[in-house]
BALOBA-1460 file (C-alpha; in Angstrom, 3 decimals):
// residues 351
<rec num="1" residu="x" x="84.589" y="63.924" z="1.238"/>
<rec num="2" residu="x" x="82.907" y="67.290" z="0.991"/>
<rec num="3" residu="x" x="85.012" y="69.981" z="2.637"/>
<rec num="4" residu="x" x="83.386" y="72.740" z="4.682"/>
<rec num="5" residu="x" x="83.149" y="76.018" z="2.766"/>
<rec num="6" residu="x" x="82.098" y="79.463" z="3.969"/>
<rec num="7" residu="x" x="82.494" y="82.418" z="1.605"/>
<rec num="8" residu="x" x="80.686" y="84.937" z="3.813"/>
<rec num="9" residu="x" x="83.852" y="86.942" z="4.522"/>
<rec num="10" residu="x" x="85.591" y="86.353" z="1.191"/>
<rec num="11" residu="x" x="85.986" y="88.797" z="-1.696"/>
<rec num="12" residu="x" x="88.032" y="87.785" z="-4.723"/>
<rec num="13" residu="x" x="89.108" y="90.005" z="-7.601"/>
<rec num="14" residu="x" x="90.203" y="89.323" z="-11.151"/>
<rec num="15" residu="x" x="91.157" y="91.725" z="-13.894"/>
<rec num="16" residu="x" x="87.494" y="92.489" z="-14.679"/>
<rec num="17" residu="x" x="85.388" y="90.913" z="-11.949"/>
<rec num="18" residu="x" x="84.664" y="91.082" z="-8.245"/>
<rec num="19" residu="x" x="83.529" y="87.796" z="-6.698"/>
<rec num="20" residu="x" x="81.746" y="88.445" z="-3.427"/>
<rec num="21" residu="x" x="78.893" y="87.223" z="-1.213"/>
<rec num="22" residu="x" x="75.374" y="88.084" z="-2.308"/>
<rec num="23" residu="x" x="73.436" y="90.837" z="-0.530"/>
<rec num="24" residu="x" x="69.770" y="91.807" z="-0.451"/>
<rec num="25" residu="x" x="70.595" y="94.707" z="-2.797"/>
<rec num="26" residu="x" x="71.340" y="92.242" z="-5.612"/>
<rec num="27" residu="x" x="67.733" y="91.134" z="-6.109"/>
<rec num="28" residu="x" x="67.016" y="93.148" z="-9.258"/>
<rec num="29" residu="x" x="70.267" y="92.059" z="-10.909"/>
<rec num="30" residu="x" x="69.533" y="88.406" z="-10.125"/>
<rec num="31" residu="x" x="66.037" y="88.569" z="-11.572"/>
<rec num="32" residu="x" x="67.301" y="90.451" z="-14.629"/>
<rec num="33" residu="x" x="69.497" y="87.567" z="-15.811"/>
<rec num="34" residu="x" x="67.740" y="84.586" z="-14.189"/>
<rec num="35" residu="x" x="64.437" y="85.398" z="-15.887"/>
<rec num="36" residu="x" x="65.928" y="85.289" z="-19.385"/>
<rec num="37" residu="x" x="65.009" y="82.238" z="-21.439"/>
<rec num="38" residu="x" x="67.983" y="79.971" z="-22.203"/>
<rec num="39" residu="x" x="70.064" y="80.849" z="-19.144"/>
<rec num="40" residu="x" x="68.803" y="78.591" z="-16.385"/>
<rec num="41" residu="x" x="67.994" y="75.693" z="-18.696"/>
<rec num="42" residu="x" x="71.725" y="75.283" z="-19.352"/>
<rec num="43" residu="x" x="72.134" y="74.409" z="-15.649"/>
<rec num="44" residu="x" x="68.918" y="72.430" z="-15.177"/>
<rec num="45" residu="x" x="66.488" y="75.072" z="-13.882"/>
<rec num="46" residu="x" x="63.678" y="77.092" z="-15.462"/>
<rec num="47" residu="x" x="63.727" y="80.884" z="-15.925"/>
<rec num="48" residu="x" x="62.477" y="82.730" z="-12.852"/>
<rec num="49" residu="x" x="58.771" y="83.503" z="-13.273"/>
<rec num="50" residu="x" x="58.718" y="86.586" z="-11.038"/>
<rec num="51" residu="x" x="60.877" y="88.575" z="-8.663"/>
<rec num="52" residu="x" x="59.540" y="86.645" z="-5.670"/>
<rec num="53" residu="x" x="61.105" y="83.476" z="-7.026"/>
<rec num="54" residu="x" x="64.399" y="85.352" z="-7.389"/>
<rec num="55" residu="x" x="64.006" y="86.607" z="-3.813"/>
<rec num="56" residu="x" x="63.774" y="83.018" z="-2.538"/>
<rec num="57" residu="x" x="66.876" y="82.019" z="-4.483"/>
<rec num="58" residu="x" x="68.729" y="85.091" z="-3.242"/>
<rec num="59" residu="x" x="67.893" y="84.239" z="0.358"/>
<rec num="60" residu="x" x="69.187" y="80.728" z="-0.278"/>
<rec num="61" residu="x" x="72.432" y="82.143" z="-1.728"/>
<rec num="62" residu="x" x="72.941" y="84.398" z="1.300"/>
<rec num="63" residu="x" x="72.159" y="81.792" z="3.954"/>
<rec num="64" residu="x" x="74.055" y="79.007" z="2.186"/>
<rec num="65" residu="x" x="77.361" y="80.925" z="2.290"/>
<rec num="66" residu="x" x="78.748" y="78.998" z="-0.664"/>
<rec num="67" residu="x" x="77.787" y="81.019" z="-3.756"/>
<rec num="68" residu="x" x="79.666" y="83.998" z="-5.139"/>
<rec num="69" residu="x" x="77.972" y="86.889" z="-6.910"/>
<rec num="70" residu="x" x="79.898" y="87.880" z="-10.040"/>
<rec num="71" residu="x" x="80.032" y="91.658" z="-10.192"/>
<rec num="72" residu="x" x="81.055" y="93.358" z="-13.434"/>
<rec num="73" residu="x" x="81.179" y="97.153" z="-13.720"/>
<rec num="74" residu="x" x="78.969" y="97.548" z="-10.657"/>
<rec num="75" residu="x" x="76.341" y="95.021" z="-11.744"/>
<rec num="76" residu="x" x="75.861" y="91.362" z="-10.757"/>
<rec num="77" residu="x" x="75.863" y="89.306" z="-13.943"/>
<rec num="78" residu="x" x="76.040" y="85.741" z="-12.666"/>
<rec num="79" residu="x" x="76.793" y="83.326" z="-9.882"/>
<rec num="80" residu="x" x="79.422" y="80.749" z="-9.061"/>
<rec num="81" residu="x" x="78.500" y="78.127" z="-6.497"/>
<rec num="82" residu="x" x="80.766" y="75.783" z="-4.547"/>
<rec num="83" residu="x" x="78.440" y="72.828" z="-4.249"/>
<rec num="84" residu="x" x="78.715" y="69.432" z="-2.628"/>
<rec num="85" residu="x" x="79.715" y="66.660" z="-4.999"/>
<rec num="86" residu="x" x="77.953" y="63.278" z="-4.935"/>
<rec num="87" residu="x" x="79.942" y="61.296" z="-2.386"/>
<rec num="88" residu="x" x="77.906" y="58.134" z="-2.978"/>
<rec num="89" residu="x" x="78.676" y="58.242" z="-6.707"/>
<rec num="90" residu="x" x="82.420" y="58.763" z="-6.225"/>
<rec num="91" residu="x" x="83.439" y="56.898" z="-3.039"/>
<rec num="92" residu="x" x="87.035" y="56.737" z="-4.312"/>
<rec num="93" residu="x" x="87.460" y="60.349" z="-3.149"/>
<rec num="94" residu="x" x="86.235" y="59.825" z="0.413"/>
<rec num="95" residu="x" x="89.658" y="60.520" z="1.960"/>
<rec num="96" residu="x" x="90.220" y="63.733" z="-0.022"/>
<rec num="97" residu="x" x="88.801" y="67.210" z="0.484"/>
<rec num="98" residu="x" x="86.559" y="67.940" z="-2.495"/>
<rec num="99" residu="x" x="83.756" y="70.180" z="-3.764"/>
<rec num="100" residu="x" x="81.940" y="70.758" z="-7.033"/>
<rec num="101" residu="x" x="81.630" y="74.112" z="-8.767"/>
<rec num="102" residu="x" x="78.735" y="75.329" z="-10.870"/>
<rec num="103" residu="x" x="78.141" y="78.638" z="-12.580"/>
<rec num="104" residu="x" x="75.637" y="80.776" z="-14.467"/>
<rec num="105" residu="x" x="76.300" y="83.894" z="-16.538"/>
<rec num="106" residu="x" x="73.901" y="86.497" z="-17.901"/>
<rec num="107" residu="x" x="73.227" y="85.794" z="-21.570"/>
<rec num="108" residu="x" x="74.368" y="89.194" z="-22.798"/>
<rec num="109" residu="x" x="77.865" y="88.540" z="-21.387"/>
<rec num="110" residu="x" x="78.457" y="85.172" z="-23.037"/>
<rec num="111" residu="x" x="81.526" y="84.857" z="-25.229"/>
<rec num="112" residu="x" x="83.677" y="87.482" z="-23.469"/>
<rec num="113" residu="x" x="85.854" y="85.100" z="-21.432"/>
<rec num="114" residu="x" x="84.403" y="86.307" z="-18.141"/>
<rec num="115" residu="x" x="83.414" y="82.924" z="-16.776"/>
<rec num="116" residu="x" x="86.815" y="81.241" z="-17.289"/>
<rec num="117" residu="x" x="88.322" y="84.284" z="-15.552"/>
<rec num="118" residu="x" x="86.030" y="83.807" z="-12.562"/>
<rec num="119" residu="x" x="86.411" y="80.023" z="-12.416"/>
<rec num="120" residu="x" x="90.221" y="80.197" z="-12.473"/>
<rec num="121" residu="x" x="90.250" y="82.562" z="-9.499"/>
<rec num="122" residu="x" x="87.862" y="80.385" z="-7.504"/>
<rec num="123" residu="x" x="89.986" y="77.336" z="-8.320"/>
<rec num="124" residu="x" x="93.038" y="79.182" z="-7.010"/>
<rec num="125" residu="x" x="91.194" y="80.162" z="-3.835"/>
<rec num="126" residu="x" x="89.884" y="76.659" z="-3.184"/>
<rec num="127" residu="x" x="93.227" y="74.959" z="-3.718"/>
<rec num="128" residu="x" x="95.535" y="77.598" z="-2.289"/>
<rec num="129" residu="x" x="93.554" y="79.161" z="0.563"/>
<rec num="130" residu="x" x="91.071" y="76.380" z="1.409"/>
<rec num="131" residu="x" x="93.496" y="73.463" z="0.867"/>
<rec num="132" residu="x" x="91.101" y="71.336" z="-1.180"/>
<rec num="133" residu="x" x="92.457" y="68.303" z="-3.013"/>
<rec num="134" residu="x" x="90.006" y="67.753" z="-5.885"/>
<rec num="135" residu="x" x="87.342" y="69.815" z="-7.647"/>
<rec num="136" residu="x" x="84.420" y="68.521" z="-9.704"/>
<rec num="137" residu="x" x="82.563" y="70.325" z="-12.455"/>
<rec num="138" residu="x" x="79.777" y="68.902" z="-14.603"/>
<rec num="139" residu="x" x="77.764" y="69.937" z="-17.636"/>
<rec num="140" residu="x" x="75.072" y="68.603" z="-19.949"/>
<rec num="141" residu="x" x="76.433" y="66.958" z="-23.078"/>
<rec num="142" residu="x" x="74.533" y="69.561" z="-25.096"/>
<rec num="143" residu="x" x="76.090" y="72.507" z="-23.235"/>
<rec num="144" residu="x" x="79.168" y="73.138" z="-25.334"/>
<rec num="145" residu="x" x="79.721" y="76.638" z="-23.906"/>
<rec num="146" residu="x" x="80.080" y="75.286" z="-20.381"/>
<rec num="147" residu="x" x="82.280" y="72.442" z="-21.582"/>
<rec num="148" residu="x" x="84.668" y="74.940" z="-23.167"/>
<rec num="149" residu="x" x="84.935" y="76.818" z="-19.859"/>
<rec num="150" residu="x" x="85.635" y="73.543" z="-18.050"/>
<rec num="151" residu="x" x="88.363" y="72.570" z="-20.505"/>
<rec num="152" residu="x" x="89.962" y="76.024" z="-20.503"/>
<rec num="153" residu="x" x="90.268" y="75.815" z="-16.715"/>
<rec num="154" residu="x" x="92.132" y="72.513" z="-16.792"/>
<rec num="155" residu="x" x="89.467" y="70.002" z="-15.812"/>
<rec num="156" residu="x" x="89.594" y="66.531" z="-17.315"/>
<rec num="157" residu="x" x="86.629" y="64.348" z="-18.255"/>
<rec num="158" residu="x" x="86.060" y="61.710" z="-15.585"/>
<rec num="159" residu="x" x="82.650" y="60.038" z="-15.962"/>
<rec num="160" residu="x" x="79.284" y="60.202" z="-17.724"/>
<rec num="161" residu="x" x="75.924" y="60.188" z="-15.982"/>
<rec num="162" residu="x" x="72.328" y="61.382" z="-15.883"/>
<rec num="163" residu="x" x="71.202" y="64.639" z="-14.252"/>
<rec num="164" residu="x" x="67.650" y="65.075" z="-12.937"/>
<rec num="165" residu="x" x="66.664" y="68.663" z="-13.669"/>
<rec num="166" residu="x" x="64.363" y="70.903" z="-11.644"/>
<rec num="167" residu="x" x="61.803" y="70.752" z="-14.491"/>
<rec num="168" residu="x" x="61.609" y="66.950" z="-14.127"/>
<rec num="169" residu="x" x="63.636" y="65.786" z="-17.095"/>
<rec num="170" residu="x" x="66.722" y="63.651" z="-17.325"/>
<rec num="171" residu="x" x="69.745" y="65.001" z="-19.160"/>
<rec num="172" residu="x" x="72.909" y="63.091" z="-20.089"/>
<rec num="173" residu="x" x="75.875" y="64.833" z="-18.521"/>
<rec num="174" residu="x" x="79.592" y="64.444" z="-18.001"/>
<rec num="175" residu="x" x="81.576" y="65.076" z="-14.845"/>
<rec num="176" residu="x" x="85.077" y="66.515" z="-14.914"/>
<rec num="177" residu="x" x="87.695" y="66.677" z="-12.177"/>
<rec num="178" residu="x" x="90.714" y="68.803" z="-11.427"/>
<rec num="179" residu="x" x="93.320" y="67.570" z="-8.952"/>
<rec num="180" residu="x" x="95.411" y="70.057" z="-7.034"/>
<rec num="181" residu="x" x="98.743" y="68.603" z="-8.135"/>
<rec num="182" residu="x" x="97.766" y="68.808" z="-11.812"/>
<rec num="183" residu="x" x="96.529" y="72.363" z="-11.409"/>
<rec num="184" residu="x" x="99.779" y="73.407" z="-9.740"/>
<rec num="185" residu="x" x="101.925" y="71.809" z="-12.405"/>
<rec num="186" residu="x" x="99.939" y="73.271" z="-15.312"/>
<rec num="187" residu="x" x="99.357" y="76.797" z="-14.095"/>
<rec num="188" residu="x" x="102.629" y="77.510" z="-12.298"/>
<rec num="189" residu="x" x="100.724" y="79.492" z="-9.679"/>
<rec num="190" residu="x" x="101.949" y="81.588" z="-6.826"/>
<rec num="191" residu="x" x="101.670" y="79.634" z="-3.580"/>
<rec num="192" residu="x" x="101.573" y="81.283" z="-0.161"/>
<rec num="193" residu="x" x="103.658" y="80.013" z="2.760"/>
<rec num="194" residu="x" x="103.796" y="82.108" z="5.948"/>
<rec num="195" residu="x" x="102.764" y="85.197" z="3.991"/>
<rec num="196" residu="x" x="105.459" y="84.763" z="1.340"/>
<rec num="197" residu="x" x="104.629" y="83.889" z="-2.282"/>
<rec num="198" residu="x" x="106.480" y="81.189" z="-4.202"/>
<rec num="199" residu="x" x="106.022" y="80.344" z="-7.873"/>
<rec num="200" residu="x" x="105.638" y="76.651" z="-8.587"/>
<rec num="201" residu="x" x="107.820" y="75.396" z="-11.424"/>
<rec num="202" residu="x" x="107.324" y="71.625" z="-11.559"/>
<rec num="203" residu="x" x="106.284" y="68.587" z="-9.555"/>
<rec num="204" residu="x" x="109.245" y="66.802" z="-7.973"/>
<rec num="205" residu="x" x="107.500" y="63.925" z="-6.267"/>
<rec num="206" residu="x" x="104.373" y="62.551" z="-4.630"/>
<rec num="207" residu="x" x="105.053" y="60.599" z="-1.461"/>
<rec num="208" residu="x" x="102.904" y="59.045" z="1.225"/>
<rec num="209" residu="x" x="103.017" y="62.252" z="3.257"/>
<rec num="210" residu="x" x="102.729" y="65.016" z="0.666"/>
<rec num="211" residu="x" x="103.528" y="66.499" z="-2.723"/>
<rec num="212" residu="x" x="106.823" y="68.262" z="-3.341"/>
<rec num="213" residu="x" x="107.323" y="70.920" z="-5.989"/>
<rec num="214" residu="x" x="110.274" y="72.885" z="-7.241"/>
<rec num="215" residu="x" x="109.418" y="76.477" z="-6.373"/>
<rec num="216" residu="x" x="111.080" y="79.829" z="-6.955"/>
<rec num="217" residu="x" x="111.204" y="83.193" z="-5.209"/>
<rec num="218" residu="x" x="113.419" y="86.135" z="-6.166"/>
<rec num="219" residu="x" x="115.439" y="83.904" z="-8.485"/>
<rec num="220" residu="x" x="116.218" y="81.320" z="-5.773"/>
<rec num="221" residu="x" x="114.954" y="77.742" z="-6.042"/>
<rec num="222" residu="x" x="113.306" y="75.932" z="-3.135"/>
<rec num="223" residu="x" x="111.327" y="72.804" z="-2.439"/>
<rec num="224" residu="x" x="107.744" y="73.498" z="-1.411"/>
<rec num="225" residu="x" x="105.971" y="70.571" z="0.217"/>
<rec num="226" residu="x" x="102.210" y="70.395" z="0.621"/>
<rec num="227" residu="x" x="101.009" y="67.870" z="3.172"/>
<rec num="228" residu="x" x="98.179" y="65.674" z="1.891"/>
<rec num="229" residu="x" x="95.802" y="63.325" z="3.675"/>
<rec num="230" residu="x" x="95.592" y="60.452" z="1.243"/>
<rec num="231" residu="x" x="95.229" y="57.007" z="2.862"/>
<rec num="232" residu="x" x="98.307" y="54.753" z="3.110"/>
<rec num="233" residu="x" x="97.890" y="51.002" z="3.576"/>
<rec num="234" residu="x" x="101.270" y="50.401" z="5.173"/>
<rec num="235" residu="x" x="101.876" y="53.524" z="7.283"/>
<rec num="236" residu="x" x="99.812" y="55.405" z="9.844"/>
<rec num="237" residu="x" x="100.177" y="59.125" z="10.428"/>
<rec num="238" residu="x" x="99.433" y="61.479" z="13.250"/>
<rec num="239" residu="x" x="99.776" y="65.237" z="12.821"/>
<rec num="240" residu="x" x="101.851" y="65.293" z="9.634"/>
<rec num="241" residu="x" x="102.947" y="68.925" z="9.637"/>
<rec num="242" residu="x" x="104.008" y="68.796" z="13.278"/>
<rec num="243" residu="x" x="105.831" y="65.539" z="12.582"/>
<rec num="244" residu="x" x="107.780" y="67.330" z="9.821"/>
<rec num="245" residu="x" x="108.918" y="69.938" z="12.353"/>
<rec num="246" residu="x" x="109.834" y="67.397" z="15.011"/>
<rec num="247" residu="x" x="111.652" y="65.077" z="12.610"/>
<rec num="248" residu="x" x="113.618" y="67.993" z="11.189"/>
<rec num="249" residu="x" x="114.865" y="68.871" z="14.674"/>
<rec num="250" residu="x" x="115.796" y="65.246" z="15.411"/>
<rec num="251" residu="x" x="117.781" y="65.002" z="12.186"/>
<rec num="252" residu="x" x="119.583" y="68.276" z="12.864"/>
<rec num="253" residu="x" x="120.487" y="67.180" z="16.381"/>
<rec num="254" residu="x" x="121.799" y="63.874" z="15.042"/>
<rec num="255" residu="x" x="123.997" y="65.770" z="12.531"/>
<rec num="256" residu="x" x="122.508" y="64.043" z="9.473"/>
<rec num="257" residu="x" x="122.994" y="65.954" z="6.244"/>
<rec num="258" residu="x" x="119.578" y="67.381" z="5.283"/>
<rec num="259" residu="x" x="118.218" y="70.477" z="3.524"/>
<rec num="260" residu="x" x="117.495" y="73.492" z="5.712"/>
<rec num="261" residu="x" x="113.852" y="74.133" z="6.561"/>
<rec num="262" residu="x" x="113.112" y="77.815" z="5.966"/>
<rec num="263" residu="x" x="109.358" y="78.096" z="6.531"/>
<rec num="264" residu="x" x="106.625" y="76.000" z="8.114"/>
<rec num="265" residu="x" x="103.010" y="77.104" z="7.593"/>
<rec num="266" residu="x" x="100.962" y="75.173" z="10.152"/>
<rec num="267" residu="x" x="97.597" y="76.459" z="8.909"/>
<rec num="268" residu="x" x="98.123" y="75.600" z="5.249"/>
<rec num="269" residu="x" x="100.267" y="72.534" z="6.074"/>
<rec num="270" residu="x" x="103.180" y="73.594" z="3.865"/>
<rec num="271" residu="x" x="106.901" y="73.777" z="4.320"/>
<rec num="272" residu="x" x="109.628" y="75.450" z="2.298"/>
<rec num="273" residu="x" x="113.074" y="73.947" z="2.408"/>
<rec num="274" residu="x" x="116.429" y="74.146" z="0.671"/>
<rec num="275" residu="x" x="116.592" y="72.657" z="-2.824"/>
<rec num="276" residu="x" x="119.460" y="70.195" z="-3.269"/>
<rec num="277" residu="x" x="120.140" y="69.650" z="-6.963"/>
<rec num="278" residu="x" x="121.515" y="66.385" z="-8.256"/>
<rec num="279" residu="x" x="120.620" y="62.810" z="-9.121"/>
<rec num="280" residu="x" x="118.694" y="60.658" z="-6.692"/>
<rec num="281" residu="x" x="120.067" y="57.280" z="-5.704"/>
<rec num="282" residu="x" x="116.919" y="55.836" z="-7.256"/>
<rec num="283" residu="x" x="117.654" y="57.354" z="-10.667"/>
<rec num="284" residu="x" x="121.265" y="56.128" z="-10.533"/>
<rec num="285" residu="x" x="120.084" y="52.612" z="-9.730"/>
<rec num="286" residu="x" x="117.545" y="52.789" z="-12.549"/>
<rec num="287" residu="x" x="120.316" y="53.823" z="-14.942"/>
<rec num="288" residu="x" x="122.411" y="50.861" z="-13.709"/>
<rec num="289" residu="x" x="125.069" y="53.151" z="-12.254"/>
<rec num="290" residu="x" x="126.719" y="51.690" z="-9.165"/>
<rec num="291" residu="x" x="125.871" y="53.536" z="-5.960"/>
<rec num="292" residu="x" x="128.345" y="51.587" z="-3.830"/>
<rec num="293" residu="x" x="130.584" y="54.692" z="-3.594"/>
<rec num="294" residu="x" x="127.835" y="56.196" z="-1.391"/>
<rec num="295" residu="x" x="127.417" y="53.220" z="0.947"/>
<rec num="296" residu="x" x="129.925" y="54.627" z="3.410"/>
<rec num="297" residu="x" x="128.000" y="57.901" z="3.638"/>
<rec num="298" residu="x" x="124.588" y="56.286" z="4.069"/>
<rec num="299" residu="x" x="125.990" y="53.926" z="6.696"/>
<rec num="300" residu="x" x="127.390" y="56.914" z="8.538"/>
<rec num="301" residu="x" x="123.896" y="58.448" z="8.500"/>
<rec num="302" residu="x" x="122.421" y="55.142" z="9.661"/>
<rec num="303" residu="x" x="124.858" y="54.958" z="12.587"/>
<rec num="304" residu="x" x="123.992" y="58.501" z="13.682"/>
<rec num="305" residu="x" x="120.276" y="57.743" z="13.410"/>
<rec num="306" residu="x" x="120.603" y="54.557" z="15.444"/>
<rec num="307" residu="x" x="122.580" y="56.347" z="18.140"/>
<rec num="308" residu="x" x="119.736" y="58.891" z="18.356"/>
<rec num="309" residu="x" x="117.123" y="56.137" z="18.534"/>
<rec num="310" residu="x" x="115.457" y="56.355" z="15.139"/>
<rec num="311" residu="x" x="115.506" y="55.120" z="11.540"/>
<rec num="312" residu="x" x="115.306" y="57.320" z="8.484"/>
<rec num="313" residu="x" x="113.508" y="56.227" z="5.320"/>
<rec num="314" residu="x" x="116.213" y="54.500" z="3.305"/>
<rec num="315" residu="x" x="114.210" y="54.245" z="0.100"/>
<rec num="316" residu="x" x="116.532" y="55.612" z="-2.627"/>
<rec num="317" residu="x" x="114.201" y="58.386" z="-3.837"/>
<rec num="318" residu="x" x="114.946" y="60.128" z="-0.523"/>
<rec num="319" residu="x" x="118.673" y="60.570" z="-1.215"/>
<rec num="320" residu="x" x="120.357" y="63.005" z="-3.605"/>
<rec num="321" residu="x" x="124.010" y="63.158" z="-4.628"/>
<rec num="322" residu="x" x="125.327" y="66.701" z="-4.885"/>
<rec num="323" residu="x" x="129.030" y="67.353" z="-5.534"/>
<rec num="324" residu="x" x="129.881" y="63.890" z="-4.273"/>
<rec num="325" residu="x" x="127.999" y="64.314" z="-0.990"/>
<rec num="326" residu="x" x="124.932" y="62.299" z="-0.082"/>
<rec num="327" residu="x" x="121.914" y="64.232" z="1.233"/>
<rec num="328" residu="x" x="118.848" y="62.833" z="2.951"/>
<rec num="329" residu="x" x="116.210" y="65.105" z="1.412"/>
<rec num="330" residu="x" x="113.195" y="63.796" z="3.330"/>
<rec num="331" residu="x" x="112.604" y="64.559" z="6.998"/>
<rec num="332" residu="x" x="110.798" y="61.343" z="7.925"/>
<rec num="333" residu="x" x="111.986" y="59.498" z="11.028"/>
<rec num="334" residu="x" x="110.585" y="56.518" z="12.910"/>
<rec num="335" residu="x" x="111.542" y="54.846" z="16.162"/>
<rec num="336" residu="x" x="114.566" y="52.638" z="15.724"/>
<rec num="337" residu="x" x="113.945" y="49.032" z="14.699"/>
<rec num="338" residu="x" x="116.458" y="46.503" z="13.397"/>
<rec num="339" residu="x" x="113.861" y="45.345" z="10.881"/>
<rec num="340" residu="x" x="113.746" y="48.733" z="9.173"/>
<rec num="341" residu="x" x="117.399" y="49.782" z="9.333"/>
<rec num="342" residu="x" x="119.596" y="50.171" z="6.279"/>
<rec num="343" residu="x" x="121.250" y="46.755" z="6.362"/>
<rec num="344" residu="x" x="118.023" y="44.784" z="6.826"/>
<rec num="345" residu="x" x="115.675" y="46.812" z="4.651"/>
<rec num="346" residu="x" x="117.063" y="49.807" z="2.780"/>
<rec num="347" residu="x" x="120.057" y="48.171" z="1.114"/>
<rec num="348" residu="x" x="117.913" y="45.928" z="-1.095"/>
<rec num="349" residu="x" x="116.734" y="49.011" z="-3.003"/>
<rec num="350" residu="x" x="120.250" y="50.357" z="-3.515"/>
<rec num="351" residu="x" x="121.367" y="47.515" z="-5.773"/>
């Protein structure tokens, strides 16, 4: 689905550029690059015939609140729009928050690496600050410059299609996508949780409730979990981030061995918790190493959970062995049911 975007109060900065909302004072700069032959055609529109045409486009940029002006050394040299992707063409993304980006750069500034610089910062903003899940970016098959920008910024080719241009032609094009989890793993970005910045090191897992990454701050390792909203056929969710908080408290009160929760960012739907190093029960089972030595510990956890009126998720990826002790590294709890306890459900995956 197309996420709501409003850039009207947003200013981004890179090493060489300022990305900001357009203003009425930018009219001459817009006309200066948009009237040059060969610029607009690369994105499917004709060069602006006169300044009045540029004025109409500028008014659209300002009222639309979704297009950045790219300012370089005090002059606007291009635009970067956060457009709506075609939901009817890609219904497989209907449960995820998505948008499509498009960009134009003044011809005299081509080849300087300015557009990849701008696109990378907008990607960071959309994933980190706006919590989007997937970004689209398309280009004509003949537009090799734009394709190089797309590839440099980590997008992957997804589908081919036909684009109907504003000068009534049809151009073969290709659409690319960038998923948040791939971006985080490739770029090792800084991620904000409750005003603190954590550097992502690697993806640890992708569960039904969120993604978990190994993160680092001041030389200390943590687990950073980002809640997602992907559909799940066999489990229904309410407020996931609040459930994380509540389940953590239930587990602590039941005295079940779990990692400490250090931060919970309700707005961005992220938590930071203690990183417990070691092998998971799942990996031990996969390596055909007996996990029976840990049955006593998991049964002790199960007894405590039952006494408190809930089950934990006994799937073996949720348990880590550290210095001989078993840790339940997830926070998920559900109301107690004999059907889903360790002996009737979980144990089958521990053998």
